[in-house]
C-alpha positions in Angstrom: 0.0 0.1 -0.2 1.1 3.8 -0.7 0.7 4.8 3.4 3.7 5.2 5.5 4.9 1.9 6.8 4.2 0.8 10.4 7.9 2.2 11.4 7.1 5.3 10.1 4.2 6.0 11.9 5.4 5.0 15.1 7.8 7.5 15.2 4.9 10.0 14.5 2.6 11.1 16.8 -1.3 11.4 16.5 -2.4 15.6 16.2 -5.6 15.4 17.8 -2.8 14.9 21.0 -1.3 18.0 20.7 -1.6 19.8 24.1 -2.4 23.1 22.8 -5.7 23.0 20.6 -4.8 26.3 19.3 -7.5 28.3 16.5 -4.9 27.9 13.7 -2.4 25.3 13.2 1.4 25.9 14.6 2.5 23.1 12.4 2.2 20.6 9.3 -0.3 18.0 10.0 0.0 14.7 7.7 -2.5 12.4 6.7 -0.9 8.6 6.7 0.4 8.9 3.1 3.5 11.0 4.1 5.6 12.0 7.0 5.1 15.5 7.8 8.2 18.0 8.5 8.9 18.8 11.7 7.6 21.9 13.0 9.8 24.9 12.3 11.4 27.5 14.6 9.2 30.0 12.9 6.3 28.0 14.0 7.4 27.5 17.2 7.5 31.2 17.8 4.1 31.5 16.8 2.9 29.1 19.0 4.9 30.2 22.1 3.3 34.0 21.2 -0.2 32.5 21.0 0.1 30.7 24.1 1.7 33.6 26.0 -1.5 36.1 24.4 -3.9 33.3 26.2 -2.7 33.3 29.0 -2.9 36.8 29.7 -5.8 38.1 27.4 -7.9 34.8 28.5 -7.3 35.4 32.2 -8.3 39.0 31.8 -11.4 37.7 29.9 -12.0 35.0 32.7 -11.3 32.1 30.2 -9.2 28.9 30.2 -6.6 28.7 27.6 -9.1 26.3 25.5 -12.0 28.5 26.1 -10.0 31.6 24.7 -8.9 29.4 21.9 -12.3 28.5 20.8 -13.4 32.4 21.0 -13.3 34.8 18.2 -10.7 37.0 20.1 -8.7 33.5 20.3 -8.6 33.3 16.2 -7.8 36.9 16.1 -4.8 36.1 18.3 -3.5 33.5 16.1 -3.3 35.9 13.2 -1.3 38.5 15.7 0.9 36.2 16.5 1.4 35.2 13.1 1.8 38.7 12.0 4.5 39.2 14.6 6.6 36.4 14.0 6.3 36.8 9.8 5.4 40.3 9.1 2.2 42.2 8.6 0.4 39.5 6.3 -3.1 39.3 8.2 -5.4 42.1 8.8 -5.7 41.3 12.8 -4.6 43.6 15.7 -4.2 42.8 19.4 -6.8 45.2 20.5 -9.4 42.7 18.8 -7.7 39.9 20.7 -7.7 41.5 23.7 -11.8 42.4 23.2 -13.8 40.0 23.1 -17.0 42.3 22.0 -14.9 43.7 19.1 -13.9 40.2 18.3 -17.4 39.0 18.3 -18.8 42.1 16.5 -16.6 41.4 13.6 -17.2 37.8 13.6 -21.1 38.3 13.5 -20.9 40.6 10.9 -19.3 38.2 8.9 -21.0 34.8 9.7 -23.5 35.3 7.0 -20.9 35.5 4.1 -21.5 33.1 0.9 -19.2 30.4 1.5 -19.2 27.6 -1.0 -16.4 25.0 0.0 -16.3 22.7 -2.7 -13.4 20.3 -1.9 -14.6 18.6 1.7 -14.2 14.9 2.6 -15.6 12.4 5.2 -14.8 8.2 5.0 -17.3 5.6 4.5 -18.6 3.8 7.7 -16.9 0.4 6.5 -13.6 1.9 5.5 -10.5 -0.3 6.2 -8.0 2.8 6.4 -7.8 2.2 9.9 -4.4 4.2 10.8 -6.3 6.9 11.8 -7.5 4.8 14.9 -4.4 5.3 16.2 -5.0 8.8 17.2 -7.6 7.4 19.8 -6.4 4.4 21.1 -2.8 6.5 21.7 -5.1 8.5 23.9 -6.3 5.2 26.1 -2.9 4.5 26.2 -1.4 7.9 27.6 -4.2 7.3 30.5 -5.5 10.4 30.4 -8.7 9.6 28.9 -10.0 6.6 31.1 -12.8 6.1 29.1 -10.9 5.2 26.2 -8.3 2.4 27.9 -8.6 -1.0 26.5 -11.6 0.1 24.3 -11.6 -0.6 20.7 -11.7 2.7 18.6 -13.2 3.9 15.5 -12.4 6.7 13.0 -15.6 8.4 13.9 -13.8 11.9 13.7 -13.7 11.4 10.1 -17.1 10.1 9.4 -20.0 11.9 8.3 -21.5 13.0 12.3 -18.1 14.8 12.8 -17.9 16.3 9.3 -21.6 17.6 9.6 -20.8 19.6 13.1 -17.3 20.6 11.6 -18.3 21.7 7.9 -21.9 23.3 9.1 -21.9 24.0 12.6 -18.5 25.2 13.7 -17.5 27.2 10.6 -19.3 29.6 8.5 -19.6 27.1 5.2 -23.0 27.5 3.5 -22.3 25.0 0.9 -20.2 21.7 0.5 -19.6 19.6 -2.3 -18.7 16.0 -0.9 -15.7 14.3 -2.7 -13.9 11.1 -2.9 -10.7 9.5 -3.9 -10.4 6.3 -5.8 -8.4 3.4 -5.4 -7.1 -0.1 -7.3 -8.2 -2.0 -4.1 -12.4 -1.1 -4.1 -12.7 -1.2 -0.4 -10.3 1.8 -0.2 -12.3 4.3 -1.9 -13.0 7.2 0.8 -16.8 6.7 -0.6 -18.1 5.3 -3.7 -20.1 7.4 -6.2 -23.2 5.8 -5.0 -22.6 6.9 -1.3 -21.5 10.3 -2.2 -25.1 10.8 -3.9 -27.0 9.0 -1.1 -25.0 11.6 1.2 -25.9 14.2 -0.7 -29.5 13.6 -0.6 -29.9 12.7 2.7 -28.5 16.0 3.6 -30.6 18.2 1.4 -33.4 16.4 2.7 -32.7 16.8 6.4 -31.8 20.8 5.4 -34.8 21.3 3.4 -32.3 23.0 1.0 -29.4 22.5 -1.1 -26.4 22.4 1.2 -24.5 19.4 -0.1 -23.3 18.8 -3.6 -21.6 15.6 -4.8 -18.6 14.3 -7.0 -18.8 11.2 -9.5 -15.4 10.1 -9.4 -13.9 9.0 -12.9 -11.2 6.5 -13.8 -10.0 6.6 -17.4 -8.5 3.4 -18.4 -9.8 1.2 -15.8 -11.5 -1.8 -16.1 -15.3 -1.2 -17.1 -14.3 2.8 -16.3 -16.6 4.2 -18.7 -19.6 2.0 -18.2 -19.5 3.0 -14.3 -19.0 7.0 -15.2 -22.2 6.6 -17.1 -24.6 4.9 -14.6 -22.5 7.5 -11.8 -23.8 10.2 -14.1 -27.2 9.2 -14.7 -27.6 9.5 -10.8 -26.8 13.5 -11.4 -24.2 14.4 -9.7 -23.0 18.3 -9.8 -19.5 17.6 -11.1 -16.6 14.6 -11.9 -13.6 14.4 -10.4 -10.3 12.4 -11.3 -6.8 12.0 -10.2 -4.4 11.6 -13.1 -2.1 9.7 -10.9 -4.7 6.8 -10.5 -4.7 5.3 -7.2 -3.6 8.0 -4.8 -4.5 6.5 -1.8 -2.6 3.1 -2.6 0.2 4.6 -4.9 1.8 1.2 -5.1 -1.0 0.0 -6.7 -1.3 2.8 -9.2 -2.0 0.9 -12.6 -3.5 3.0 -14.7 -2.3 6.7 -14.4 -3.9 8.9 -17.3 -3.5 12.5 -18.9 -6.3 15.1 -19.3 -5.6 15.6 -23.3 -5.7 12.0 -24.0 -8.1 11.9 -26.9 -8.4 8.0 -27.3 -9.2 7.6 -23.4 -9.6 10.6 -21.4 -11.8 12.1 -23.9 -14.4 10.1 -23.8 -15.4 11.0 -20.4 -15.5 14.6 -21.6 -18.0 13.3 -24.2 -20.4 11.7 -21.4 -20.2 14.7 -19.6 -21.5 16.6 -22.4 -24.6 14.0 -23.1 -25.4 14.5 -19.5 -25.3 18.1 -18.9 -22.2 18.1 -16.6 -19.9 21.3 -17.2 -17.5 21.0 -14.4 -14.5 18.6 -14.5 -12.5 18.8 -11.2 -8.9 16.8 -11.3 -6.8 16.5 -8.8 -3.1 17.6 -9.4 -0.1 18.7 -7.6 1.0 17.6 -4.2 4.0 15.4 -5.4 7.0 16.8 -4.0 10.7 15.6 -4.5 10.0 13.0 -1.8 6.9 11.5 -3.2 8.6 11.4 -6.6 11.5 9.7 -5.3 9.1 6.8 -4.2 6.5 6.7 -6.9 9.1 8.4 -10.1 6.6 6.7 -12.8 3.7 8.7 -11.4 5.9 12.1 -11.3 4.4 13.0 -14.8 1.2 12.7 -14.3 1.2 15.1 -11.2 1.8 18.2 -13.3 -0.2 20.5 -15.1 1.2 20.4 -18.5 -2.0 18.3 -20.0 -4.4 21.0 -18.8 -3.8 23.5 -21.6 -4.7 21.0 -24.8 -8.0 19.5 -22.8 -9.1 22.9 -22.0 -8.8 24.3 -25.8 -10.4 21.2 -27.3 -13.3 21.5 -24.6 -14.2 25.2 -24.6 -17.9 24.1 -23.3 -16.4 22.2 -20.1 -14.6 24.2 -17.2 -11.7 22.3 -15.6 -11.0 23.3 -12.0 -7.6 21.9 -11.2 -7.6 21.1 -7.3 -4.7 21.8 -5.5 -4.2 24.4 -7.8 -1.3 22.2 -8.9 0.6 22.9 -5.8 3.6 20.5 -5.8 5.4 21.2 -2.3 2.5 20.0 0.0 1.9 16.4 0.4 5.3 15.6 2.2 7.0 19.0 1.1 7.5 22.0 3.2 6.1 25.4 2.8 9.8 26.7 3.1 10.9 24.6 -0.1 7.9 26.5 -2.0 9.1 30.1 -0.6 12.7 29.4 -1.6 11.9 28.5 -4.9 9.6 31.9 -4.9 12.3 34.0 -3.8 14.9 32.4 -6.4 12.9 32.3 -9.3 9.3 34.0 -8.9 7.5 31.0 -9.6 6.3 28.0 -7.6 5.9 24.6 -9.1 3.2 24.1 -10.8 1.2 26.8 -9.7 2.5 29.1 -12.1 2.5 26.5 -15.1 -0.9 26.7 -14.4 -1.4 30.1 -14.0 0.2 30.5 -17.3 -2.2 28.3 -19.4 -4.8 31.1 -19.9 -2.5 33.4 -21.9 -0.5 30.2 -23.8 -3.5 28.1 -25.0 -5.9 31.3 -25.3 -8.3 29.5 -23.1 -10.7 30.9 -20.5 -12.2 27.5 -18.6 -9.4 26.9 -16.3 -9.7 27.1 -12.7 -7.5 26.8 -9.6 -9.3 25.4 -6.3 -7.2 26.1 -3.5 -7.2 23.3 -1.1 -4.5 22.1 1.1 -2.4 25.1 -1.6 -3.8 27.5 0.9 -4.1 25.2 3.9 -0.3 24.4 4.1 1.0 27.7 3.2 -0.9 30.2 4.9 0.3 29.5 8.8 3.7 27.8 7.7 4.9 30.9 5.2 2.1 33.2 4.9 4.0 35.4 2.5 4.6 32.2 0.1 0.8 31.9 1.0 0.0 35.5 -0.5 2.4 34.7 -3.4 0.5 31.9 -4.5 -3.0 33.8 -4.3 -0.9 36.4 -6.4 0.3 34.0 -8.9 -3.2 32.7 -9.5 -4.9 36.1 -9.6 -2.3 37.4 -11.7 -2.4 34.6 -14.5 -5.9 33.2 -14.2 -7.7 36.2 -12.7 -9.2 36.0 -9.2 -12.6 35.3 -10.8 -11.1 31.8 -11.6 -9.9 30.7 -7.9 -12.2 29.0 -6.4 -12.6 28.1 -2.4 -12.0 24.3 -1.3 -10.3 23.3 2.4 -9.8 19.6 1.8 -11.7 19.6 5.4 -12.2 17.5 7.4 -8.5 16.3 7.3 -7.9 19.7 8.6 -10.5 20.1 11.0 -13.1 22.5 11.1 -12.3 25.0 7.9 -12.9 28.0 9.9 -9.3 28.8 10.5 -8.9 28.5 6.8 -11.9 31.2 6.2 -10.7 33.5 8.8 -7.1 32.9 7.1 -8.5 34.1 3.8 -10.5 37.0 5.3 -7.5 38.6 7.3 -4.9 37.8 4.0 -3.5 40.6 2.4 -0.8 40.6 -0.2 2.2 42.6 1.2 2.6 46.1 -1.0 6.2 45.3 -1.8 5.2 41.9 -3.6 2.6 43.2 -5.3 4.8 46.1 -6.6 7.9 43.7 -7.6 5.4 40.8 -9.2 2.5 42.9 -10.4 0.1 41.0 -7.8 -3.2 42.5 -7.6 -4.7 42.9 -3.8 -6.9 40.6 -2.4 -8.7 43.6 -0.6 -11.6 43.6 2.2 -12.9 40.2 3.8 -16.1 40.8 1.9 -14.8 42.9 -0.8 -15.4 41.7 -4.3 -12.2 39.6 -4.9 -12.7 37.4 -1.8 -16.4 36.8 -2.1 -15.4 35.7 -5.6 -13.0 32.7 -4.5 -15.5 32.4 -1.1 -18.3 31.5 -3.2 -19.9 33.8 -6.3 -17.6 32.1 -8.9 -18.5 28.4 -7.5 -22.0 29.9 -7.7 -21.5 30.5 -11.2 -20.0 27.3 -12.1 -22.8 25.5 -10.3 -25.6 27.5 -11.2 -26.4 29.0 -7.7 -28.9 31.8 -7.5 -27.7 33.3 -4.4 -30.7 35.6 -4.0 -32.7 32.4 -3.1 -30.5 31.4 -0.1 -32.5 29.4 2.6 -29.6 30.2 5.5 -30.5 33.7 5.9 -33.5 35.7 6.5 -37.2 34.8 7.8 -37.1 31.6 5.9 -34.3 29.9 7.7 -33.5 26.3 6.7 -33.2 23.6 9.3 -29.6 23.7 9.2 -29.3 27.6 9.8 -31.7 27.1 12.7 -29.5 24.2 14.2 -26.5 26.3 13.7 -28.5 29.3 15.9 -29.2 26.7 18.8 -25.5 25.3 18.6 -24.1 28.9 18.8 -26.5 30.1 21.7 -24.7 26.9 23.7 -21.5 28.8 23.5 -17.9 27.8 21.7 -17.5 24.4 20.9 -15.2 24.1 18.2 -12.5 21.6 18.5 -10.0 22.9 16.7 -8.5 19.4 16.1 -6.7 18.3 13.3 -6.8 14.9 12.2 -3.5 13.2 11.1 0.0 13.0 12.1 2.7 15.6 13.3 6.5 15.1 14.2 7.7 15.3 17.5 7.2 14.6 20.9 3.7 14.8 22.6 3.8 16.7 26.0 1.4 14.3 27.9 2.0 16.3 31.2 -0.1 19.0 29.6 -3.4 16.0 29.9 -2.8 15.8 33.5 
């Protein structure tokens, strides 16, 4: 299988056991597919600053660390700590962190912002991807939660119930698209196409509104793939998604990598999309740093974005949404590597290549989803995150940059939402590279990224929203009641981290 070995995992620690449930991550969390980088000196500095503010400001507000970190003021403190460490990149002030009323007022003013997160995941009930179970088992072995001692654990945190809480209750997300990942081993699909449609229909029926959309996964070249796709499209997914590396979960089993511009194979999928009225073709690209390339060199060529332009030119009636924006350095790489590349060359693999496609090929139907591109850069190297957004905005136009978070692997997406709301491209970077500013949290650029473009792509009439106003749907009413009970955001991220866990912190 393509996962870390038992020995490699034994050298890591479950991210849920980090002693400080900070509102923003202070080190990179990985899945069980790659080894996460260790916490950098700057990330340690961010964490130290954040803990100091929690002790000082939290105490003055009569809050414990945990309570402070769950508050709007605690979220603001996270971005103050980032500014103090990396330089001013985020719109955040110590006054906001010190004044709960001010922080809450800001949060209330933005909570109805229209956000469509078209890149989310949860795992099927019968998944055999059991490595995440170690996270909860380790809690019991440590002895700090007696309820978990000698008790078999499950992957509940990565299944639907927790997904619902973290997406619809703990964040300002209004509409989410549930996605999946295919595998040559049938049981290792995150969700089957049938499961995604069932989840979508169940959620929307419960909400009384369209709160969830669904992908159909397509797998060019696999046995019976066209018949499978045809059957999936008859269930009316909102879009399709594919992985050009083939089996991304078990890369050792990846027997069917494919190219987007393969006229004999992949174009048959596009023909079916046109036949069934599907306009959006989502494709996983990037997340293939040097360490991953050394392990699976035969897949490297398929992770790049050099097959996007011709496909987009040949199929102008379709929209090609490139997931992760083609960003190479996540998934086992480091943000520092991305930042060094940008400082030295003014480019970032393969984001710059993607951004140059419209000019090179004369197309306007290529889009970039920012899932993981944003999450794994914005708190590790904020200036890199600003550069990535600037590169995409300059080449594709901000109207073709769309919101996705890859939650729930990274926990509730609220910290990512807040990060984009507060992020600005520094003036020196704007002048040097010709990047356009991102502007206000609810200004035209960020509104396009968060939801306006996705609404256009997926044909959503925002004027008929049922999550605001007097006719609030069931999910909106549930969130109202949830928020009345006080902050309950867990601030957990799910996966693995490098470095020791301070078990005394749980005593």
